[in-house]
N, C-alpha and C positions, 0 to 999 in steps of 0.2 A: 469548601466554600459554598455558601448558599447560592441557589440558582438566581440569576438576575431577574428582576421584575420587568415586565413589558410596559410599554407606554400605556396600553389599554388597562392593565391592572392598576397602575398608579392613578389614572383618571377615574377608574371605576371605584377605587377606594375613596377618592375625594367625594364622588357623588354619594356613595353609601354613607360616609361620615356626615356630609351636609344634611342628608335626610334625618339622621339621628339628632343633629344639632338644631335643626329647624322644626322638629316634630311638634313642639308646643306652639308653633306659629301658623298652623294650617288654617286657622280662622282669624288671623291677625287683622286689625283694622287698617294696617299699612298695606296698600295694594302690592307694593314691591316685595315686601316680606312674605305676604301670602302667596304670591306667584312663585317665589323662590322655594318656599316650603312645599307647595303643591308639585312643582316640577321635579324636585328631588324625590318626593314621595312616589310619584308616578313612575319614576325610572329606577328606583332602588333595587327592584328584582332583577332588572337587566344588569345593573352593576354587580350584584351578588353573583349572577351567573358567570360573569367574566372572572371574578375573583376565585370562583370555584372551578374554573377551567371548562365551563360549559359555554354554549353559544345561545344566542337569542335571535328572534326574528326582527331584523331592523325595520321591515315594513310595518309590523305590528307596533313597534316602538314609535315610529313616526306618526302612525295613526293615533296613538296615545297622546303625543304632543299636539297634534291637530285638534283633538278633542279638548285638551286643556285650553288651547287658544279660544275655542268657542265658549267654554265655561267662564273663563276669566277675561275674555276680550283682549287677549294678548296676541302677539305676532311672532311666537317662537319659530314656527315653521318657515315664515318668511326670512327670519334671521338665519336659520340653519341653511336654507337654500342659498342665501347671499354669501354666507361665510364659506360654504363648500363649493360655491360657484357651479351648482348643478341643480336640476329640478329633483325634488324629493317627492 
């Protein structure tokens, strides 16, 4: 029987696939579609690391998200902090 997938692997797969599906929307006129495409693009290497059994630096990943907030005028970091109920 195949080894069971972890929660992290399932979610990493989703992020990685979303990046592939949204690749043509990086410069979309739709702000929401553009933000989704950029967020998945900026985190796909971290998702791939999880899928390959490697780790990544979560501080660097959150800095990437904060940078995207500045570029797109989003509030992903605020949402992440609220959803995890901790300061990131």
